[in-house]
C-alpha positions in Angstrom: -77.2 -8.0 49.0 -73.6 -8.4 49.7 -71.0 -7.4 46.8 -68.1 -9.5 46.9 -65.6 -7.6 44.9 -64.1 -9.7 42.2 -60.5 -10.8 41.9 -58.0 -8.7 40.3 -57.4 -10.3 36.8 -53.1 -10.8 37.0 -51.9 -10.1 33.5 -49.2 -12.7 32.6 -45.5 -11.5 32.8 -44.7 -9.6 29.8 -42.3 -12.3 28.2 -38.7 -11.5 27.5 -37.8 -11.6 23.7 -35.8 -13.9 22.7 -32.0 -13.2 21.8 -31.3 -13.4 18.1 -29.9 -16.4 17.0 -26.3 -16.6 16.6 -26.6 -16.0 12.7 -28.4 -12.8 13.2 -25.7 -11.3 15.3 -23.2 -12.0 13.2 -25.3 -10.4 10.2 -25.9 -7.3 12.9 -22.3 -7.5 13.5 -20.7 -7.9 9.8 -23.9 -4.7 8.9 -22.1 -2.8 11.6 -19.2 -2.2 8.7 -20.3 -0.1 6.3 -17.1 -0.1 3.7 -13.7 -1.4 3.2 -12.0 1.1 5.0 -14.4 0.9 7.9 -12.5 0.8 11.1 -14.1 -0.3 14.5 -13.3 -0.9 17.8 -14.8 -3.1 20.7 -17.5 -0.3 21.7 -18.2 0.6 18.1 -19.7 -2.4 17.5 -21.6 -2.9 21.2 -23.1 0.4 20.7 -24.0 0.5 16.9 -25.7 -3.4 17.5 -26.8 -2.9 21.1 -25.1 -6.3 21.6 -23.4 -6.7 25.3 -19.6 -6.5 24.9 -19.1 -9.9 25.7 -21.2 -11.1 23.5 -19.6 -8.8 21.0 -16.0 -9.1 21.3 -16.7 -13.7 21.1 -19.0 -13.2 17.8 -16.2 -10.7 16.9 -12.9 -12.9 17.5 -14.8 -15.7 16.0 -15.0 -13.9 12.6 -11.7 -13.0 12.8 -10.3 -16.5 13.0 -12.9 -17.4 10.2 -11.5 -14.1 8.1 -14.3 -12.8 8.1 -12.7 -9.7 9.8 -9.4 -8.4 10.6 -8.0 -7.1 13.9 -5.2 -4.6 14.1 -4.0 -2.0 16.2 -6.7 0.7 14.3 -9.8 -1.6 15.0 -11.8 -4.0 13.7 -12.1 -4.5 9.2 -13.7 -6.5 6.7 -11.3 -9.6 6.3 -10.3 -11.2 3.0 -13.3 -13.5 3.0 -15.9 -10.7 3.3 -14.0 -8.5 0.8 -13.7 -11.4 -1.8 -17.4 -12.0 -2.0 -17.6 -9.9 -4.9 -15.6 -12.5 -6.8 -12.2 -13.0 -8.0 -10.3 -10.0 -6.9 -13.1 -8.3 -5.4 -10.9 -6.9 -2.1 -8.6 -5.8 -4.5 -10.6 -4.2 -7.5 -10.9 -0.7 -6.8 -6.7 -0.2 -6.2 -6.2 -1.8 -10.0 -8.9 0.4 -11.4 -7.3 3.2 -9.7 -3.2 2.2 -10.8 -4.5 0.8 -14.3 -3.5 3.8 -15.8 0.0 4.6 -14.0 1.1 1.2 -15.3 0.0 2.1 -18.6 2.0 5.0 -18.5 4.9 3.6 -16.9 5.1 1.5 -19.4 4.8 4.0 -22.0 7.1 5.9 -20.5 10.1 3.6 -19.5 9.6 0.5 -22.0 10.0 -1.4 -18.8 7.7 -4.5 -17.2 5.2 -2.7 -14.6 4.0 -5.0 -11.4 0.7 -3.8 -9.4 1.0 -6.4 -6.5 -0.2 -6.7 -3.1 1.0 -8.4 0.6 -0.7 -11.6 1.3 0.7 -13.0 4.3 4.5 -13.4 3.8 3.8 -13.2 -0.2 3.3 -10.9 -2.8 0.4 -11.3 -4.9 0.4 -9.9 -8.3 -2.5 -8.1 -9.1 -1.7 -6.5 -12.7 1.1 -6.9 -15.0 1.9 -4.7 -18.1 5.0 -5.0 -20.3 6.5 -5.2 -24.1 8.2 -7.9 -26.0 10.5 -8.3 -22.8 7.5 -8.8 -20.6 8.0 -12.9 -21.7 11.4 -12.9 -19.8 10.1 -12.0 -16.6 8.2 -15.1 -15.5 5.7 -13.2 -12.9 2.0 -13.6 -14.1 -1.2 -12.0 -12.7 -2.9 -13.9 -9.7 0.9 -15.7 -9.4 2.6 -15.1 -5.9 6.3 -15.1 -5.0 8.2 -14.3 -1.6 7.8 -10.9 -0.3 11.7 -10.9 1.0 12.9 -12.0 -2.3 11.1 -9.2 -4.6 11.5 -5.4 -4.3 7.5 -5.2 -4.4 7.9 -7.2 -1.2 10.1 -5.5 0.4 8.7 -2.1 -0.6 5.9 -2.8 1.4 7.3 -4.7 4.2 9.7 -1.4 4.6 6.2 0.4 6.3 5.1 -2.6 8.8 6.4 -2.9 12.6 8.9 -5.3 13.0 7.3 -7.3 15.1 4.8 -8.0 12.2 6.9 -8.3 9.3 8.6 -11.4 11.0 5.0 -12.6 11.8 4.4 -13.1 8.0 7.9 -14.2 6.9 8.6 -16.7 10.1 11.7 -17.6 11.5 13.0 -18.9 8.1 13.1 -17.6 4.9 13.4 -19.3 1.8 16.9 -18.2 -0.3 15.4 -18.7 -4.3 18.9 -17.7 -5.4 22.5 -17.0 -4.4 21.5 -13.3 -3.6 18.3 -13.7 -1.3 18.3 -12.0 1.8 17.8 -15.1 4.1 17.8 -14.1 7.4 15.8 -11.4 9.3 18.9 -9.5 11.0 19.7 -8.6 7.0 16.5 -8.2 6.2 15.8 -5.8 8.9 18.9 -3.8 7.7 18.0 -3.9 4.6 14.2 -2.3 5.0 16.0 0.3 7.5 17.5 1.4 4.5 15.0 1.5 2.1 13.0 4.2 4.5 16.3 5.7 4.4 15.4 6.1 0.8 12.2 7.5 1.0 10.7 4.2 0.1 12.4 3.0 -3.0 13.0 -0.8 -2.8 15.6 -2.4 -5.2 16.2 -6.3 -5.7 18.8 -7.7 -8.1 18.2 -11.3 -9.2 17.0 -12.4 -6.2 14.3 -13.8 -7.3 14.5 -13.9 -11.2 18.1 -14.7 -11.7 19.3 -11.6 -14.5 16.3 -9.5 -13.9 16.3 -6.1 -11.7 13.5 -4.2 -10.2 12.9 -1.2 -8.4 9.4 -0.6 -6.4 7.3 1.6 -3.8 4.7 1.3 -1.7 1.5 2.6 -2.3 0.4 3.7 1.2 -2.6 4.4 2.8 -3.2 5.9 6.5 -2.8 2.3 8.2 0.4 1.6 6.1 1.0 -0.2 2.8 -1.6 -1.5 0.1 0.2 -2.3 -2.4 3.2 -2.0 -4.5 4.4 -0.8 -7.9 7.8 -1.9 -9.5 9.5 -1.6 -12.4 11.4 -4.7 -14.1 14.2 -4.9 -16.3 17.2 -6.8 -17.1 20.1 -7.0 -14.7 22.2 -3.8 -16.5 19.4 -1.5 -16.6 19.8 1.4 -14.9 16.9 1.7 -12.6 18.0 4.8 -10.8 17.2 6.6 -13.5 13.4 5.7 -13.1 13.3 5.2 -9.6 11.1 8.7 -9.2 8.5 7.7 -11.9 7.7 4.6 -9.6 7.5 7.1 -6.4 5.4 9.6 -8.2 2.8 6.6 -9.6 2.8 4.9 -6.1 2.0 8.8 -4.7 -0.1 9.4 -6.9 -2.7 5.9 -6.0 -2.0 6.5 -2.7 -3.6 10.1 -3.0 -6.7 9.0 -4.8 -7.5 5.8 -2.8 -7.2 8.0 0.1 -7.8 11.3 -0.7 -8.5 12.2 3.4 -6.2 10.4 5.0 -6.5 10.8 8.8 -3.7 10.9 10.5 -2.7 8.1 13.5 -0.8 7.5 16.4 1.5 5.0 14.8 4.8 5.7 16.4 6.4 3.7 13.7 9.7 5.3 12.8 8.2 4.6 9.1 4.9 6.9 9.4 7.4 10.2 9.4 9.0 9.6 6.0 8.0 12.4 3.9 6.5 12.1 -0.1 9.3 13.4 -1.9 10.0 13.8 -5.9 13.5 13.7 -7.1 15.8 15.1 -9.9 18.2 12.7 -11.4 21.3 14.5 -9.5 18.9 13.6 -6.1 18.8 10.6 -7.1 22.4 9.8 -8.2 23.6 11.1 -4.6 21.1 8.9 -3.2 21.8 5.9 -4.6 25.0 4.1 -5.2 25.6 0.2 -6.3 28.2 -1.2 -4.8 31.2 -3.7 -7.0 28.8 -6.7 -6.7 25.6 -4.9 -7.8 24.1 -5.1 -4.7 21.6 -1.6 -3.9 23.2 0.4 -1.2 
């Protein structure tokens, strides 16, 4: 009897796992960002998600356009939409919480109106305001906005950006709010240079609110300005006397928000400016007021 070998049974080829859906891929990418300060390169994202580099890049750029992510020279990070999902000012709740005590102390010590604001494209967005009876004379409000180039708060933050980024935020034309408003880019760049030379102090005298003067300093992180604090009073208020308090308040908020800032390779001359604690005498030498009341 002849035994016929049975034909081997061929196993069906292993079914290749289908790639995840677009929603799943977007979720993989968003999950790679573990916090508001997380910054990842394209390679970091591709490695963490196990997605092809080209696929990761395509989805990242879509998320940037939709403002779920932002893309800077430091990499990709969570954008305003993602940070704002907590409701209200979710993206800025930590800044408000850290700054609250300093704002209260500044108001008590000076009797002036204190503002906390962030930069939103070409505008400042007011996060907090504290003041006594004079507060009603300053027509600003929490949640309100103002042109960055016309306010001390805005100029304090713009001074620490690259010139190209400043111009991209403000556009080619800048509206004049009062006759004292800086309304052209060359003059604004000169003013921002003076602010850096003063170690970050920005002044405003009737540029946005007629009859109101302000002094401001930026709250800075490893990647640039994240907010600014200002003191506002009547136009004749000697703000140079309280300017060191603003610098010190902004510095304290910066240190609490970023206790271990990483050094970056940013080449902007602003990055080299040291933190300073100035005496009143030093401030008198550092600041000068022209005949027309402009801060020099």
